[in-house]
C-alpha positions as CSV (number, residue, x, y, z in Angstrom):
1,M,33.6,30.4,-16.4
2,K,35.4,33.4,-17.9
3,K,38.0,31.2,-19.5
4,F,35.3,29.0,-21.1
5,E,33.5,32.1,-22.3
6,W,36.8,33.5,-23.9
7,H,37.3,30.2,-25.7
8,I,33.8,30.2,-27.2
9,N,34.2,33.8,-28.3
10,V,37.6,33.2,-30.0
11,I,36.2,30.1,-31.8
12,L,33.2,31.9,-33.1
13,A,35.2,35.0,-34.2
14,M,37.8,32.9,-36.0
15,A,35.0,30.9,-37.8
16,L,33.4,34.1,-39.0
17,A,36.7,35.7,-40.1
18,E,37.9,32.7,-41.9
19,G,34.6,32.5,-43.8
20,A,34.8,36.1,-44.9
21,C,38.5,35.7,-45.9
22,L,37.8,32.6,-48.0
23,F,35.2,34.5,-49.9
24,F,37.6,37.4,-50.6
25,Y,40.5,35.0,-51.5
26,W,38.3,33.3,-54.1
27,F,37.1,36.6,-55.5
28,L,40.7,38.2,-55.8
29,A,42.2,35.0,-57.2
30,W,39.5,35.0,-59.9
31,V,40.0,38.7,-60.9
32,E,43.8,39.2,-60.4
33,N,46.8,36.9,-59.4
34,V,47.2,34.5,-56.5
35,T,50.0,36.5,-54.7
36,T,47.9,39.6,-54.4
37,A,44.9,37.5,-53.2
38,V,47.0,35.9,-50.4
39,V,48.4,39.3,-49.1
40,V,45.0,41.0,-49.2
41,T,43.3,38.0,-47.7
42,S,45.8,37.9,-44.8
43,V,45.2,41.5,-44.0
44,L,41.5,41.1,-44.2
45,L,41.7,38.0,-42.0
46,V,43.3,40.0,-39.1
47,L,40.8,42.8,-39.6
48,F,37.8,40.6,-39.7
49,S,39.0,38.5,-36.8
50,V,39.1,41.6,-34.6
51,I,35.7,42.8,-35.8
52,A,34.1,39.3,-35.4
53,Y,35.6,38.9,-32.0
54,R,34.0,42.1,-30.8
55,F,30.7,41.2,-32.3
56,V,30.6,37.7,-30.9
57,L,31.8,39.0,-27.5
58,G,28.8,41.3,-27.3
59,F,26.5,38.5,-28.2
60,T,27.9,35.7,-25.9
61,R,28.9,37.6,-22.7
62,P,25.3,38.0,-21.4
63,W,24.8,34.2,-22.0
64,G,27.9,33.6,-19.9
65,K,26.5,35.6,-17.0
66,V,23.2,33.6,-17.2
67,V,25.0,30.3,-17.3
68,F,27.3,31.3,-14.4
69,A,24.3,32.4,-12.3
70,I,22.3,29.2,-12.9
71,K,25.4,27.1,-12.1
72,R,25.8,28.9,-8.8
73,L,22.2,28.2,-7.9
74,A,22.6,24.6,-9.0
75,D,25.6,24.3,-6.7
76,G,23.4,25.3,-3.7
77,D,24.5,29.0,-3.4
78,Y,21.1,30.5,-3.1
79,T,22.5,33.8,-1.8
80,F,24.0,34.6,-5.2
81,R,22.3,37.4,-7.1
82,T,22.9,38.7,-10.7
83,K,23.5,42.4,-11.3
84,P,21.1,44.1,-13.7
85,T,22.5,44.7,-17.2
86,E,21.5,46.9,-20.2
87,D,22.0,44.2,-22.8
88,R,19.4,42.1,-24.6
89,F,19.6,39.4,-21.9
90,G,19.0,41.9,-19.0
91,L,15.4,40.8,-19.0
92,L,16.4,37.4,-17.6
93,V,18.1,38.9,-14.5
94,P,15.0,39.7,-12.4
95,Y,13.6,36.2,-13.0
96,I,16.9,34.5,-12.0
97,N,17.1,36.6,-8.9
98,E,13.4,35.8,-8.1
99,L,14.2,32.1,-8.5
100,A,17.2,32.5,-6.1
101,D,14.9,34.3,-3.6
102,K,12.4,31.5,-3.6
103,L,15.0,28.8,-3.4
104,E,16.6,30.5,-0.4
105,K,13.3,30.8,1.3
106,S,12.5,27.2,0.6
107,K,15.8,26.2,2.0
108,H,15.3,28.1,5.2
109,T,11.8,26.7,5.6
110,L,13.1,23.1,5.2
111,E,15.9,23.8,7.7
112,H,13.3,25.2,10.2
113,Q,11.0,22.2,9.7
114,K,13.9,19.8,10.1
115,D,14.9,21.5,13.3
116,Q,11.4,21.3,14.6
117,L,11.1,17.6,13.7
118,N,14.4,16.8,15.4
119,T,13.4,18.7,18.5
120,L,10.1,16.8,18.5
121,V,11.7,13.4,18.0
122,E,14.4,13.9,20.6
123,N,12.0,15.3,23.2
124,L,9.2,12.9,22.6
125,G,9.9,11.1,25.9
126,S,9.6,7.7,24.2
127,P,11.9,5.6,22.0
128,L,11.2,6.1,18.3
129,V,12.6,4.6,15.1
130,F,12.0,5.2,11.4
131,I,12.4,2.2,9.0
132,D,12.4,2.5,5.2
133,K,10.6,0.1,2.9
134,N,13.7,-2.1,2.6
135,G,13.7,-2.6,6.4
136,K,16.7,-0.3,6.9
137,I,16.9,2.1,9.9
138,I,16.9,5.7,8.6
139,H,16.4,7.6,11.9
140,T,16.1,7.1,15.6
141,N,16.2,9.3,18.7
142,D,18.7,9.0,21.5
143,L,16.2,7.4,23.8
144,F,15.8,4.4,21.4
145,I,19.5,3.8,21.5
146,Q,19.7,4.1,25.3
147,T,16.7,1.8,25.8
148,F,17.6,-1.0,23.4
149,H,21.4,-0.5,23.7
150,I,21.9,-0.6,19.9
151,C,24.7,1.3,18.2
152,H,25.7,2.1,14.6
153,L,22.0,2.2,13.5
154,F,21.9,4.2,10.3
155,A,21.3,2.2,7.1
156,Q,21.4,-1.1,9.1
157,D,18.8,-3.8,8.8
158,F,16.3,-3.4,11.6
159,N,15.7,-7.2,12.0
160,D,19.4,-7.8,12.4
161,L,19.8,-5.3,15.2
162,M,16.6,-5.6,17.1
163,P,16.9,-8.5,19.7
164,Y,13.2,-8.8,20.6
165,E,11.0,-11.0,18.4
166,E,7.8,-9.3,19.6
167,I,8.9,-6.0,18.2
168,K,10.0,-7.5,14.9
169,Q,6.6,-9.1,14.5
170,I,4.7,-5.8,15.1
171,V,6.8,-4.0,12.5
172,A,6.4,-6.9,10.0
173,E,2.6,-6.9,10.6
174,T,2.6,-3.1,9.8
175,F,4.5,-3.7,6.5
176,Q,2.2,-6.6,5.6
177,T,-1.2,-5.0,6.4
178,Q,-0.2,-1.3,5.8
179,Q,-2.4,-0.6,8.9
180,T,-1.5,0.9,12.2
181,V,-0.7,-1.8,14.8
182,R,-0.9,-1.1,18.6
183,R,0.0,-3.7,21.1
184,Q,1.2,-4.0,24.7
185,I,4.3,-6.2,25.2
186,V,6.6,-7.2,28.1
187,L,10.3,-7.3,27.5
188,N,13.1,-8.7,29.7
189,F,16.0,-6.2,30.3
190,S,18.7,-8.0,32.2
191,I,17.2,-8.3,35.7
192,E,14.0,-6.3,35.1
193,R,10.8,-6.7,33.1
194,R,9.5,-3.6,31.3
195,H,6.1,-3.0,29.8
196,F,5.7,-1.1,26.5
197,D,2.7,0.2,24.6
198,V,4.0,-0.1,21.0
199,Y,2.5,2.0,18.3
200,S,3.6,1.1,14.8
201,A,2.3,3.1,11.8
202,P,2.9,2.9,8.0
203,I,4.4,5.8,6.1
204,L,2.5,6.0,2.8
205,H,3.0,7.7,-0.5
206,G,0.2,9.8,-1.9
207,S,-0.5,6.8,-4.2
208,G,-1.0,4.6,-1.2
209,K,2.3,2.6,-1.6
210,I,4.2,2.1,1.6
211,R,7.5,4.0,2.1
212,G,8.4,2.8,5.5
213,V,7.2,2.4,9.1
214,V,7.5,4.6,12.2
215,A,7.4,2.8,15.6
216,V,7.0,4.5,19.0
217,F,7.6,2.6,22.3
218,H,5.7,4.1,25.3
219,D,7.2,2.8,28.5
220,I,4.2,2.0,30.8
221,T,6.1,0.0,33.4
222,E,5.3,2.4,36.3
223,L,1.6,2.5,35.3
224,K,1.5,-1.3,35.3
225,K,3.2,-1.4,38.7
226,L,0.6,1.1,40.1
227,E,-2.2,-0.8,38.5
228,K,-0.9,-4.1,40.0
229,M,-0.6,-2.4,43.5
230,R,-4.2,-1.2,43.2
231,Q,-5.5,-4.6,42.1
232,D,-3.6,-6.4,44.9
233,F,-4.8,-3.9,47.5
234,V,-8.5,-4.2,46.4
235,A,-8.2,-8.0,46.3
236,N,-6.5,-8.2,49.8
237,V,-8.9,-5.8,51.5
238,S,-11.9,-7.6,49.9
239,H,-10.6,-11.0,51.2
240,E,-10.0,-9.6,54.6
241,L,-13.5,-8.1,54.8
242,K,-15.3,-11.1,53.4
243,T,-15.0,-13.2,56.6
244,P,-16.2,-10.6,59.2
245,V,-19.0,-9.4,56.9
246,T,-20.2,-13.0,56.6
247,S,-20.1,-13.4,60.4
248,I,-22.0,-10.1,61.0
249,K,-24.6,-11.2,58.4
250,G,-24.9,-14.6,59.9
251,F,-25.4,-13.3,63.5
252,A,-27.9,-10.7,62.4
253,E,-30.0,-13.3,60.5
254,T,-29.8,-15.8,63.5
255,L,-31.0,-13.1,66.0
256,L,-33.9,-12.2,63.7
257,E,-34.9,-15.9,63.4
258,V,-34.7,-16.5,67.2
259,G,-36.8,-13.4,67.8
260,G,-37.5,-12.0,71.3
261,Q,-36.4,-8.5,70.5
262,D,-38.5,-5.4,70.8
263,E,-39.6,-3.5,67.7
264,L,-36.6,-1.1,67.8
265,Q,-34.0,-3.9,68.2
266,E,-35.6,-5.9,65.4
267,K,-35.5,-2.8,63.1
268,F,-31.8,-2.3,63.9
269,L,-31.1,-6.0,63.2
270,Q,-32.9,-5.8,59.9
271,I,-30.8,-2.8,58.9
272,I,-27.6,-4.7,59.9
273,A,-28.7,-7.7,57.8
274,T,-29.6,-5.6,54.8
275,E,-26.4,-3.5,54.8
276,S,-24.4,-6.7,55.3
277,D,-26.0,-8.1,52.2
278,R,-25.1,-5.0,50.3
279,L,-21.5,-5.0,51.6
280,Q,-21.2,-8.7,50.8
281,N,-22.4,-8.0,47.2
282,L,-19.8,-5.2,46.9
283,I,-17.0,-7.4,48.2
284,N,-18.0,-10.2,45.8
285,D,-18.1,-7.8,42.8
286,L,-14.7,-6.4,43.8
287,L,-13.2,-9.8,44.0
288,E,-14.8,-10.8,40.7
289,L,-13.4,-7.6,39.0
290,S,-9.9,-8.2,40.5
291,K,-10.0,-11.8,39.1
292,I,-11.1,-10.6,35.6
293,E,-8.3,-8.0,35.6
294,Q,-5.6,-10.5,36.4
295,V,-3.0,-11.1,33.6
296,G,-3.6,-14.9,33.9
297,F,-7.4,-14.6,33.6
298,R,-8.7,-17.5,31.4
299,L,-12.0,-18.2,29.8
300,D,-13.6,-21.6,29.3
301,W,-14.2,-21.3,25.5
302,K,-16.8,-23.6,24.0
303,S,-19.8,-23.5,21.6
304,V,-22.6,-21.7,23.4
305,D,-26.3,-21.1,22.4
306,L,-27.1,-17.6,23.6
307,R,-30.8,-18.5,23.4
308,K,-30.5,-21.0,26.3
309,I,-28.4,-18.6,28.4
310,L,-31.0,-15.8,27.9
311,E,-33.8,-18.1,29.0
312,E,-31.9,-19.0,32.2
313,T,-31.2,-15.3,32.8
314,K,-34.8,-14.3,32.4
315,L,-35.8,-17.1,34.8
316,V,-33.4,-15.8,37.5
317,L,-34.6,-12.2,37.1
318,S,-38.3,-13.0,36.8
319,E,-39.0,-12.4,40.5
320,K,-37.3,-9.0,40.4
321,A,-39.3,-8.1,37.3
322,Q,-42.6,-9.3,39.0
323,K,-41.9,-7.0,42.0
324,K,-42.0,-4.0,39.7
325,D,-44.7,-5.5,37.4
326,I,-42.2,-5.2,34.4
327,H,-42.7,-7.5,31.4
328,I,-39.6,-8.8,29.6
329,N,-40.2,-9.2,25.9
330,I,-37.8,-11.5,24.1
331,S,-37.2,-11.6,20.4
332,L,-35.0,-14.2,18.7
333,S,-33.7,-14.3,15.1
334,G,-31.3,-16.6,13.2
335,D,-28.6,-18.9,14.5
336,T,-27.5,-17.7,18.0
337,V,-24.6,-20.1,18.6
338,V,-21.3,-18.5,19.4
339,E,-17.8,-19.4,20.8
340,A,-17.7,-18.0,24.3
341,D,-17.5,-18.8,28.0
342,P,-21.1,-19.5,29.0
343,Y,-20.6,-18.5,32.7
344,R,-19.2,-15.1,31.6
345,V,-21.8,-14.5,29.0
346,K,-24.5,-15.1,31.6
347,Q,-22.8,-12.6,33.9
348,I,-23.0,-10.0,31.1
349,M,-26.6,-10.7,30.4
350,M,-27.5,-10.6,34.1
351,N,-25.8,-7.3,34.8
352,V,-27.3,-5.5,31.7
353,M,-30.8,-6.9,32.1
354,S,-30.8,-6.2,35.9
355,N,-29.8,-2.6,35.2
356,A,-32.7,-2.3,32.8
357,L,-35.1,-3.5,35.5
358,D,-33.6,-1.2,38.1
359,Y,-33.9,1.9,36.1
360,S,-37.3,1.2,34.4
361,P,-40.5,2.5,35.9
362,Q,-43.2,0.4,37.5
363,G,-45.4,-1.5,35.0
364,S,-43.1,-0.8,32.0
365,R,-41.5,-3.2,29.5
366,V,-37.9,-4.3,28.8
367,F,-37.2,-5.5,25.3
368,V,-34.5,-8.1,24.8
369,S,-33.4,-9.6,21.5
370,L,-30.8,-12.0,20.0
371,C,-30.2,-11.4,16.3
372,E,-27.7,-13.1,13.9
373,K,-25.9,-10.6,11.8
374,E,-23.2,-11.9,9.4
375,D,-20.3,-13.2,11.6
376,R,-21.8,-11.9,14.8
377,V,-24.8,-12.3,17.1
378,L,-26.3,-9.1,18.6
379,F,-27.6,-9.1,22.1
380,T,-29.8,-6.0,22.6
381,V,-31.5,-4.8,25.8
382,A,-33.8,-1.7,25.6
383,D,-35.8,-0.1,28.4
384,N,-38.1,2.9,28.8
385,G,-36.3,4.1,32.0
386,I,-34.7,7.4,33.1
387,G,-32.2,7.4,30.2
388,I,-28.6,8.7,30.3
389,A,-27.4,12.1,29.3
390,E,-25.1,12.0,26.2
391,E,-22.1,13.4,28.2
392,E,-22.5,10.7,30.8
393,I,-22.5,7.7,28.5
394,P,-18.6,7.4,28.3
395,R,-18.5,7.2,32.1
396,I,-21.1,4.6,32.9
397,F,-18.5,1.8,32.6
398,E,-16.3,3.4,35.3
399,R,-16.2,1.8,38.8
400,F,-18.8,3.1,41.2
401,Y,-20.2,5.5,38.7
402,R,-24.0,5.8,39.1
403,I,-26.5,7.8,37.0
404,D,-29.0,8.0,39.8
405,K,-27.3,7.3,43.1
406,A,-30.4,7.1,45.2
407,R,-32.2,4.7,42.9
408,S,-29.0,2.5,42.7
409,R,-28.7,2.3,46.5
410,E,-32.4,1.4,46.8
411,S,-31.9,-1.5,44.3
412,G,-28.8,-2.7,46.1
413,G,-26.5,-2.0,43.3
414,T,-22.7,-1.8,43.9
415,G,-21.8,0.5,40.9
416,L,-19.5,-2.2,39.6
417,G,-21.9,-4.2,37.3
418,L,-21.1,-2.3,34.0
419,A,-17.4,-2.2,34.8
420,I,-17.5,-6.0,35.0
421,V,-19.5,-6.1,31.8
422,K,-16.9,-4.0,30.0
423,H,-14.0,-6.2,31.1
424,L,-15.8,-9.4,30.2
425,A,-16.8,-8.1,26.8
426,E,-13.2,-7.2,26.0
427,A,-12.1,-10.7,27.1
428,L,-14.7,-12.3,24.9
429,H,-13.8,-10.0,21.9
430,A,-17.3,-8.5,22.0
431,T,-18.1,-4.9,21.4
432,I,-20.6,-2.7,23.3
433,Q,-22.7,0.2,22.0
434,V,-24.9,2.4,24.1
435,K,-27.7,4.6,22.8
436,S,-29.7,6.7,25.2
437,K,-31.5,10.0,25.7
438,K,-32.4,11.6,29.0
439,G,-35.9,10.6,30.0
440,Q,-36.4,8.3,26.9
441,G,-34.7,5.0,28.0
442,T,-31.5,3.3,27.1
443,T,-30.4,0.6,24.6
444,F,-27.4,-1.6,25.2
445,E,-26.1,-3.6,22.2
446,I,-23.4,-6.2,22.7
447,S,-22.0,-7.9,19.6
448,F,-20.6,-11.4,20.1
449,L,-18.3,-13.0,17.5
450,K,-19.6,-16.4,16.2
451,R,-16.1,-17.7,15.7
452,I,-13.0,-16.5,17.4
453,N,-9.9,-16.3,15.1
454,E,-6.6,-17.5,16.4
455,G,-5.1,-14.0,16.1
456,N,-7.7,-12.6,18.5
């Protein structure tokens, strides 16, 4: 920098001196002779060169310091600071140093954020990969490399390196839709099968354009194993209990029919028969729930008129409604034909309407409606019963959860009805909404799709 500054100073000084000497040469040559003009001009050239150099040096040296300081900052040396000067450019020094301070702070902040991000990514506990808009891998954590046994990842094409088509499809769908995609998949790793909950999200510009995709792979293999063990245990126990409970119920009913018992014996036999019924219902519900939860659970899809199923359901529940003097009001609107499994739809209607009857007071009304709404048909059941507290609504679909335990036992409920409804609704691609207030009744709204897309 100093050498460059010296060259500039010399060039400017020589230019000024030569200009001055040319003027004097012309003037002397005009008034006297040429020889005198040459000698005087040479002397003046040296003198003016020295004077001009000193003048230009004082003018350009501060500029050289400024350029040098800016170059150091541009090279990334944010620790460099310019010393204060008394010349005309000394006013720039505080601003240059302030700029350096801010750049240094920004650098430290970025380094700190980078360290935090790396720590988060590496200790996430799940494989993670960042992919740019061109499909190239830009970052992964060590667990991703260990899980999928892929090396030399940086700047490589994701589709070329990833051996699993299911994952490629999820990432491709994220790029295409620019929406978050979440899906559970099963992958074969040598001699074992592993379950993953894959979460793929787009990385978007402020303008909304996609910059890339981040994908996280949560290994849920152990959870799936535990869930399978629970399902098998419930199914096995239920099967083992079904036969003896049926026998107990049959013997109790036979003894009651034969008669000959005293009042106390008959009372005990009646209790045995009633509790056997309840236990049999519980076993049947457990078996049904286990069947629905199985991976290979299939539905018998066909075109179904919900109006007919509702009429059948009302007929089945009419005796139960008459016992409590409850009137079921039905309202129908629009086309109520959907694609569904009629047997499973009837199960949903039976459970929801039966619940409404159980929790409604004597002599009240239950309002049931079917209403076409765009590409869906809404099945709504509203009662004037005891209602549900807002904090309890998320729990009513849990197994064995009861709002009013005493009332549920009196009605013979198993606590599994709404759990079955939830699983069947998910299988049918239906959605459930519940609105309720304590003491003001409850409304269930189940929305059935009229047509099931192939992607569902």
